[in-house]
Each structure stands twice: as structure tokens, then as C-alpha cells.
N, CA and C atoms as a LAMMPS dump frame, in Angstrom:
ITEM: TIMESTEP
0
ITEM: NUMBER OF ATOMS
258
ITEM: BOX BOUNDS ff ff ff
-5.0000000000000000e+02 5.0000000000000000e+02
-5.0000000000000000e+02 5.0000000000000000e+02
-5.0000000000000000e+02 5.0000000000000000e+02
ITEM: ATOMS id mol type element x y z
1 1 1 N 99.948 -203.001 135.633
2 1 2 C 101.138 -202.244 135.317
3 1 3 C 101.281 -201.116 136.334
4 2 1 N 102.467 -200.954 136.875
5 2 2 C 102.704 -199.905 137.856
6 2 3 C 102.881 -198.555 137.167
7 3 1 N 102.314 -197.558 137.787
8 3 2 C 102.45 -196.195 137.278
9 3 3 C 103.589 -195.533 138.04
10 4 1 N 104.617 -195.151 137.298
11 4 2 C 105.768 -194.553 137.967
12 4 3 C 105.417 -193.137 138.423
13 5 1 N 105.965 -192.765 139.521
14 5 2 C 105.771 -191.429 140.047
15 5 3 C 104.502 -191.273 140.867
16 6 1 N 103.714 -192.33 140.986
17 6 2 C 102.476 -192.242 141.759
18 6 3 C 102.805 -192.388 143.232
19 7 1 N 102.252 -191.48 144.034
20 7 2 C 102.52 -191.534 145.47
21 7 3 C 101.257 -191.849 146.256
22 8 1 N 100.173 -192.17 145.576
23 8 2 C 98.917 -192.508 146.246
24 8 3 C 99.025 -193.93 146.796
25 9 1 N 99.053 -194.064 148.133
26 9 2 C 99.207 -195.385 148.734
27 9 3 C 98.095 -196.364 148.339
28 10 1 N 96.889 -195.919 148.201
29 10 2 C 95.785 -196.806 147.836
30 10 3 C 95.972 -197.334 146.415
31 11 1 N 96.394 -196.438 145.512
32 11 2 C 96.632 -196.85 144.126
33 11 3 C 97.79 -197.837 144.046
34 12 1 N 98.87 -197.515 144.774
35 12 2 C 100.018 -198.423 144.788
36 12 3 C 99.644 -199.777 145.369
37 13 1 N 98.862 -199.773 146.445
38 13 2 C 98.428 -201.016 147.073
39 13 3 C 97.587 -201.849 146.108
40 14 1 N 96.698 -201.212 145.376
41 14 2 C 95.863 -201.911 144.401
42 14 3 C 96.719 -202.484 143.275
43 15 1 N 97.71 -201.724 142.845
44 15 2 C 98.589 -202.199 141.782
45 15 3 C 99.414 -203.394 142.243
46 16 1 N 99.904 -203.313 143.462
47 16 2 C 100.679 -204.423 144.022
48 16 3 C 99.795 -205.656 144.148
49 17 1 N 98.563 -205.481 144.605
50 17 2 C 97.643 -206.608 144.76
51 17 3 C 97.345 -207.256 143.41
52 18 1 N 97.123 -206.44 142.378
53 18 2 C 96.885 -206.984 141.036
54 18 3 C 98.11 -207.746 140.536
55 19 1 N 99.283 -207.191 140.791
56 19 2 C 100.519 -207.854 140.371
57 19 3 C 100.687 -209.187 141.099
58 20 1 N 100.374 -209.198 142.395
59 20 2 C 100.466 -210.447 143.157
60 20 3 C 99.455 -211.478 142.668
61 21 1 N 98.244 -211.029 142.371
62 21 2 C 97.225 -211.942 141.83
63 21 3 C 97.684 -212.544 140.506
64 22 1 N 98.223 -211.705 139.648
65 22 2 C 98.715 -212.177 138.35
66 22 3 C 99.877 -213.15 138.545
67 23 1 N 100.749 -212.846 139.484
68 23 2 C 101.875 -213.724 139.788
69 23 3 C 101.378 -215.085 140.271
70 24 1 N 100.376 -215.102 141.167
71 24 2 C 99.81 -216.365 141.663
72 24 3 C 99.17 -217.149 140.52
73 25 1 N 98.448 -216.441 139.648
74 25 2 C 97.799 -217.1 138.516
75 25 3 C 98.831 -217.744 137.595
76 26 1 N 99.884 -216.995 137.286
77 26 2 C 100.936 -217.521 136.418
78 26 3 C 101.67 -218.681 137.078
79 27 1 N 101.907 -218.574 138.367
80 27 2 C 102.572 -219.655 139.098
81 27 3 C 101.728 -220.927 139.047
82 28 1 N 100.43 -220.779 139.204
83 28 2 C 99.522 -221.917 139.136
84 28 3 C 99.553 -222.56 137.751
85 29 1 N 99.578 -221.736 136.708
86 29 2 C 99.653 -222.253 135.344
87 29 3 C 100.953 -223.025 135.115
88 30 1 N 102.055 -222.478 135.616
89 30 2 C 103.349 -223.143 135.459
90 30 3 C 103.337 -224.495 136.185
91 31 1 N 102.782 -224.527 137.399
92 31 2 C 102.707 -225.794 138.131
93 31 3 C 101.87 -226.821 137.382
94 32 1 N 100.754 -226.396 136.803
95 32 2 C 99.901 -227.309 136.037
96 32 3 C 100.64 -227.825 134.802
97 33 1 N 101.341 -226.949 134.115
98 33 2 C 102.121 -227.373 132.948
99 33 3 C 103.219 -228.347 133.358
100 34 1 N 103.887 -228.086 134.477
101 34 2 C 104.923 -228.997 134.969
102 34 3 C 104.345 -230.373 135.29
103 35 1 N 103.142 -230.392 135.88
104 35 2 C 102.488 -231.663 136.203
105 35 3 C 102.177 -232.432 134.917
106 36 1 N 101.654 -231.729 133.921
107 36 2 C 101.342 -232.377 132.646
108 36 3 C 102.602 -232.899 131.969
109 37 1 N 103.67 -232.128 132.025
110 37 2 C 104.94 -232.554 131.444
111 37 3 C 105.425 -233.834 132.128
112 38 1 N 105.317 -233.883 133.448
113 38 2 C 105.721 -235.085 134.179
114 38 3 C 104.917 -236.3 133.759
115 39 1 N 103.611 -236.131 133.596
116 39 2 C 102.768 -237.239 133.152
117 39 3 C 103.147 -237.693 131.743
118 40 1 N 103.384 -236.742 130.863
119 40 2 C 103.769 -237.082 129.496
120 40 3 C 105.127 -237.775 129.446
121 41 1 N 106.061 -237.34 130.283
122 41 2 C 107.367 -238 130.333
123 41 3 C 107.223 -239.447 130.776
124 42 1 N 106.343 -239.684 131.761
125 42 2 C 106.09 -241.045 132.226
126 42 3 C 105.484 -241.884 131.109
127 43 1 N 104.539 -241.314 130.392
128 43 2 C 103.914 -242.038 129.279
129 43 3 C 104.926 -242.344 128.182
130 44 1 N 105.8 -241.408 127.886
131 44 2 C 106.827 -241.621 126.865
132 44 3 C 107.748 -242.764 127.275
133 45 1 N 108.159 -242.778 128.536
134 45 2 C 109.03 -243.852 129.011
135 45 3 C 108.345 -245.209 128.872
136 46 1 N 107.053 -245.276 129.216
137 46 2 C 106.316 -246.54 129.101
138 46 3 C 106.198 -246.958 127.636
139 47 1 N 105.902 -246.01 126.766
140 47 2 C 105.795 -246.322 125.339
141 47 3 C 107.131 -246.789 124.768
142 48 1 N 108.222 -246.204 125.235
143 48 2 C 109.545 -246.636 124.778
144 48 3 C 109.829 -248.068 125.22
145 49 1 N 109.451 -248.395 126.466
146 49 2 C 109.626 -249.775 126.944
147 49 3 C 108.766 -250.739 126.129
148 50 1 N 107.518 -250.331 125.872
149 50 2 C 106.613 -251.174 125.083
150 50 3 C 107.158 -251.385 123.673
151 51 1 N 107.662 -250.312 123.064
152 51 2 C 108.211 -250.399 121.711
153 51 3 C 109.405 -251.34 121.671
154 52 1 N 110.243 -251.254 122.666
155 52 2 C 111.408 -252.137 122.74
156 52 3 C 110.969 -253.593 122.869
157 53 1 N 109.994 -253.843 123.738
158 53 2 C 109.506 -255.212 123.931
159 53 3 C 108.872 -255.74 122.649
160 54 1 N 108.132 -254.905 121.955
161 54 2 C 107.49 -255.324 120.7
162 54 3 C 108.557 -255.625 119.649
163 55 1 N 109.589 -254.801 119.583
164 55 2 C 110.683 -255.045 118.642
165 55 3 C 111.383 -256.364 118.922
166 56 1 N 111.611 -256.661 120.195
167 56 2 C 112.245 -257.927 120.563
168 56 3 C 111.353 -259.105 120.195
169 57 1 N 110.043 -258.957 120.441
170 57 2 C 109.111 -260.027 120.088
171 57 3 C 109.055 -260.214 118.573
172 58 1 N 109.069 -259.12 117.831
173 58 2 C 109.043 -259.204 116.375
174 58 3 C 110.278 -259.947 115.858
175 59 1 N 111.442 -259.637 116.393
176 59 2 C 112.673 -260.317 115.98
177 59 3 C 112.597 -261.809 116.301
178 60 1 N 112.068 -262.142 117.48
179 60 2 C 111.924 -263.553 117.863
180 60 3 C 110.975 -264.271 116.912
181 61 1 N 109.863 -263.623 116.579
182 61 2 C 108.891 -264.248 115.677
183 61 3 C 109.461 -264.408 114.271
184 62 1 N 110.27 -263.447 113.832
185 62 2 C 110.909 -263.579 112.513
186 62 3 C 111.847 -264.79 112.502
187 63 1 N 112.628 -264.945 113.578
188 63 2 C 113.531 -266.103 113.658
189 63 3 C 112.728 -267.407 113.674
190 64 1 N 111.653 -267.416 114.439
191 64 2 C 110.809 -268.604 114.526
192 64 3 C 110.183 -268.921 113.164
193 65 1 N 109.685 -267.907 112.473
194 65 2 C 109.103 -268.125 111.147
195 65 3 C 110.14 -268.675 110.167
196 66 1 N 111.343 -268.122 110.222
197 66 2 C 112.405 -268.595 109.341
198 66 3 C 112.7 -270.069 109.601
199 67 1 N 112.782 -270.432 110.866
200 67 2 C 113.04 -271.823 111.228
201 67 3 C 111.907 -272.724 110.741
202 68 1 N 110.678 -272.291 110.913
203 68 2 C 109.528 -273.087 110.478
204 68 3 C 109.489 -273.239 108.956
205 69 1 N 109.837 -272.163 108.241
206 69 2 C 109.859 -272.247 106.784
207 69 3 C 110.937 -273.216 106.303
208 70 1 N 112.083 -273.194 106.957
209 70 2 C 113.158 -274.137 106.597
210 70 3 C 112.722 -275.565 106.871
211 71 1 N 112.051 -275.781 108.019
212 71 2 C 111.576 -277.129 108.349
213 71 3 C 110.524 -277.581 107.343
214 72 1 N 109.624 -276.692 106.97
215 72 2 C 108.584 -277.024 105.996
216 72 3 C 109.213 -277.361 104.642
217 73 1 N 110.194 -276.577 104.233
218 73 2 C 110.874 -276.846 102.964
219 73 3 C 111.569 -278.194 103.016
220 74 1 N 112.182 -278.503 104.129
221 74 2 C 112.874 -279.786 104.28
222 74 3 C 111.887 -280.944 104.221
223 75 1 N 110.767 -280.811 104.891
224 75 2 C 109.747 -281.865 104.891
225 75 3 C 109.179 -282.041 103.483
226 76 1 N 108.91 -280.938 102.818
227 76 2 C 108.365 -280.982 101.465
228 76 3 C 109.348 -281.669 100.523
229 77 1 N 110.63 -281.345 100.678
230 77 2 C 111.669 -281.936 99.833
231 77 3 C 111.759 -283.439 100.082
232 78 1 N 111.634 -283.855 101.346
233 78 2 C 111.712 -285.271 101.693
234 78 3 C 110.507 -286.046 101.168
235 79 1 N 109.389 -285.37 100.989
236 79 2 C 108.165 -286.04 100.536
237 79 3 C 108.074 -286.116 99.019
238 80 1 N 109.11 -285.825 98.329
239 80 2 C 109.099 -286.01 96.885
240 80 3 C 109.19 -284.733 96.081
241 81 1 N 109.583 -283.674 96.676
242 81 2 C 109.827 -282.456 95.898
243 81 3 C 108.604 -281.644 95.59
244 82 1 N 107.453 -281.901 96.202
245 82 2 C 106.271 -281.067 95.972
246 82 3 C 106.522 -279.651 96.452
247 83 1 N 105.836 -278.696 95.854
248 83 2 C 106.08 -277.293 96.221
249 83 3 C 105.298 -276.908 97.466
250 84 1 N 105.945 -276.175 98.324
251 84 2 C 105.286 -275.651 99.526
252 84 3 C 104.536 -274.38 99.152
253 85 1 N 103.365 -274.222 99.726
254 85 2 C 102.612 -272.983 99.487
255 85 3 C 103 -271.959 100.529
256 86 1 N 103.079 -270.738 100.07
257 86 2 C 103.455 -269.65 100.993
258 86 3 C 102.281 -268.791 101.293
């Protein structure tokens, strides 16, 4: 913290140096946080793509299961009306 009204050049220089050090430290922290945010955004995008692909596969499998159940029911009906097990 700067002391107002101080005219001692050595004190002012030390205060400026501390402020610059703190500024560099904070800048480094911000850069690290930005890097982490970028990595997380990439991971989120990949997870969204994966979720979409899984949803599409699930819908396809549901359609396939429905078709297979209808075929099984038809075969069972043709074989004399025995009940299909689920």
C-alpha cells in the first residue's frame, strides 16, 4: 500500500517494487485460471459431443428393440399363440 505524502525515494521505490511484484503474481494467477478455464471448456465440448452420440445410440437401440419385440411377438403368434417371455 502506498503511503501518501511520502517523499522518501527509497520508500517509494520499495513500495512500487512490492506493487509490481503483487501485480506480476496476480497476473500469473489470472493466466493460470484462464488456462484451466480453456481446458474445462474443451472437456465440456467433448462431453457434450459424447452425450449427443450416446443419445443417438440409445434412440437407435430403442428402435431396434421395438422391432425385435414385434418380430418375436409375430413369431410367437405364428407358432400357436404361446406367450413370449420378457
